[in-house]
Backbone as numpy.savetxt, mean C-alpha at the origin, in Angstrom:
# Nx Ny Nz CAx CAy CAz Cx Cy Cz
1.82 8.28 -1.03 1.20 7.04 -1.21 1.59 6.53 -2.65
2.13 5.20 -2.61 2.74 4.67 -3.90 1.46 3.80 -4.24
1.18 3.75 -5.52 0.03 2.75 -6.17 0.84 1.71 -6.97
1.95 1.16 -6.29 2.57 0.09 -6.95 3.40 -0.72 -6.00
3.40 -2.11 -6.03 3.90 -3.15 -5.04 5.32 -3.43 -5.74
5.70 -2.84 -6.91 6.98 -3.35 -7.54 8.22 -3.21 -6.63
8.92 -4.17 -6.41 10.12 -4.32 -5.68 11.17 -3.24 -6.01
11.19 -2.80 -7.23 12.11 -1.80 -7.79 11.92 -0.41 -7.01
10.69 -0.18 -6.22 10.48 1.00 -5.57 10.99 0.92 -4.21
11.54 -0.25 -3.79 12.04 -0.43 -2.43 13.14 0.57 -1.97
14.07 0.74 -2.83 15.01 1.79 -2.22 14.41 3.19 -2.32
13.29 3.56 -3.08 12.74 4.87 -2.80 11.85 4.83 -1.40
11.20 3.76 -1.16 10.70 3.50 0.13 11.37 4.00 1.18
12.55 3.18 1.23 13.63 3.44 2.45 14.20 4.70 2.33
14.34 5.39 1.20 15.04 6.90 1.16 13.80 7.88 1.66
12.51 7.51 1.31 11.72 8.40 1.93 11.49 8.25 3.45
11.58 7.01 3.89 11.49 6.91 5.34 12.68 7.62 5.95
13.83 7.44 5.51 15.09 8.16 6.06 14.77 9.68 6.14
14.05 10.16 5.21 13.62 11.64 5.22 12.47 11.88 6.02
12.07 10.97 6.83 10.97 11.05 7.95 9.65 11.25 6.90
9.50 10.57 5.93 8.08 10.65 5.21 7.34 9.44 5.48
6.37 9.54 5.69 5.33 8.37 5.70 5.00 7.82 4.23
5.25 6.34 4.25 5.14 5.67 3.00 4.09 4.70 3.04
3.07 4.82 2.36 1.99 3.67 2.16 1.90 3.30 0.71
1.81 2.00 0.70 1.81 1.24 -0.67 0.32 0.59 -0.66
-0.22 0.90 -1.93 -1.57 0.34 -2.15 -1.47 -0.33 -3.41
-1.69 -1.69 -3.24 -1.42 -2.62 -4.50 -2.15 -3.93 -3.97
-2.17 -4.79 -4.99 -2.66 -6.20 -4.83 -1.51 -7.02 -4.19
-1.99 -7.71 -3.09 -0.88 -8.51 -2.32 -0.27 -9.44 -3.17
-0.99 -10.03 -4.06 -0.33 -11.24 -5.00 0.64 -10.42 -6.01
0.48 -9.11 -6.18 1.34 -8.67 -7.14 2.47 -7.73 -6.68
2.61 -7.89 -5.23 3.56 -7.01 -4.56 4.82 -7.75 -4.17
5.83 -7.29 -4.30 7.10 -7.85 -4.06 7.24 -8.18 -2.60
7.64 -9.31 -2.33 7.74 -9.85 -0.81 8.68 -8.88 0.09
9.68 -8.41 -0.43 10.52 -7.43 0.21 9.90 -6.16 0.56
9.08 -5.57 -0.43 8.20 -4.44 -0.09 7.28 -4.61 1.10
6.61 -5.80 0.94 5.75 -6.32 2.07 6.28 -6.30 3.44
7.43 -6.95 3.32 8.18 -7.18 4.49 8.59 -5.84 5.34
9.19 -5.07 4.36 9.55 -3.61 4.77 8.63 -2.73 5.28
7.32 -2.87 4.63 6.36 -1.97 4.95 5.07 -2.68 5.64
5.35 -3.61 6.41 4.21 -4.42 6.93 3.09 -3.61 7.37
3.34 -2.47 8.17 2.09 -1.68 8.76 1.55 -0.77 7.85
2.30 -0.62 6.77 1.92 0.56 5.74 1.42 -0.05 4.40
1.26 -1.35 4.42 0.66 -1.84 3.10 -0.74 -2.01 3.15
-1.43 -1.49 2.05 -2.87 -1.71 1.97 -3.26 -2.55 0.96
-3.90 -3.52 1.21 -4.46 -4.52 0.25 -5.59 -3.69 -0.66
-5.37 -3.46 -1.96 -6.36 -2.76 -2.66 -7.76 -3.40 -2.79
-7.87 -4.70 -2.78 -9.06 -5.41 -2.79 -9.86 -5.22 -1.69
-9.36 -5.11 -0.56 -10.00 -4.94 0.82 -10.58 -3.53 0.80
-9.75 -2.39 0.28 -10.15 -1.13 0.21 -11.36 -0.98 -0.67
-11.34 -1.61 -1.89 -12.45 -1.67 -2.87 -13.76 -2.10 -2.16
-13.69 -3.19 -1.22 -14.77 -3.60 -0.77 -15.26 -2.59 0.37
-14.54 -1.89 1.06 -14.69 -0.79 1.94 -15.38 0.41 1.24
-14.91 0.70 0.15 -15.60 1.81 -0.68 -17.10 1.61 -1.17
-17.00 0.20 -1.59 -18.27 -0.01 -1.98 -19.39 -0.24 -0.93
-18.95 -0.60 0.23 -19.86 -0.75 1.44 -20.31 0.75 1.79
-19.59 1.69 1.80 -19.72 3.05 2.08 -20.64 3.52 1.21
-20.61 3.21 -0.07 -21.35 3.73 -1.24 -22.89 3.24 -1.02
-23.01 2.14 -0.27 -24.25 1.73 -0.18 -25.07 2.29 1.12
-24.46 3.02 1.93 -24.93 3.61 3.16 -26.00 4.74 2.77
-27.15 4.60 3.13 -28.12 5.55 2.79 -28.10 6.75 4.08
-27.92 7.87 3.55 -27.95 9.01 4.60 -29.52 9.79 4.70
């Protein structure tokens, strides 16, 4: 999992995929390079949505 949407990491994402590694990018959509989002469409996680899900789970009483 990469915690950056910087386009400079795109060659790394491609290399890891060639090596049959799963690559997930966790970042803010507005701060993520277009090329990275296009390349990793199914594996891009919008950090703000994840934050909301974590907060929701924290409010569940067991």
